[in-house]
N, C-alpha and C positions, 0 to 999 in steps of 0.2 A: 463534290462535298464530303470528296479525304479530303481534296487542292486546296480544298477554301480555307477548313479548317488546319490542315498544318501554316497555309500562309497569315492566318492570323495567330497562329500560335509562336509563327519564328519575327510575323510586329511587333507582337506580348514580352518576346525575350529581350528582339529588337529595342524597340522605348524600356524594358529597364533598366537595357545595361548603360544604356545609351541616358539617363537622369542617371543613374549610379555616377559614372565617369565623371559627370556635368558639378556632383555636390562632390564630389573627393575633388576635383577641381576648384571646388570654389573653398574649400577649408583651406586648402594649399596656398592660396593666396590670403587667404585670412592668416592662418598662420604666419607667412610674411612677414603680412603686416603689422602684426605683434612682434615680430622678434627686428625687423626697422627699428617699433615705432624708439620699443624696449634703447636698442643699439645704440639710437643718437640719442632719448634720456640722458642717456651715460653718457656721451663723451660729451655734452653740454656741465653734465654731476661735476664730472674728470676738469672740464677745462676749469670752471669756478675756481675748485681749489686749487689749478695753476695758477693761474690768473693773485690769487689767496694769496697761494705762497710764498708769489717773487712778487707782489706793492711794499709784505712782511722785509723777503730781504732789502725790498730797497729802499723800506722805516730804516731795517740797522745800520747798510749805509750810510745814510746820511746821518744818522745819527752819530757813528761817529766820526764824521768826516767833520760833526761840526765839531766833535772834541777833541782833538788836531786841533783845528781852525784856535 
């Protein structure tokens, strides 16, 4: 009788540990997804700003070239 209750106790402890590990792993995965999405968004925004600055620089050169000609 004592061995059965010990086995049940061990099974419950093992189950709780397993569930805790799975919940932790799911949380880490979700955090990585959020960080990746944020990083991609920042890269897109930075790329857009750089493209806008490049276009402005090109327009300035075009205007100066027209003045010279």
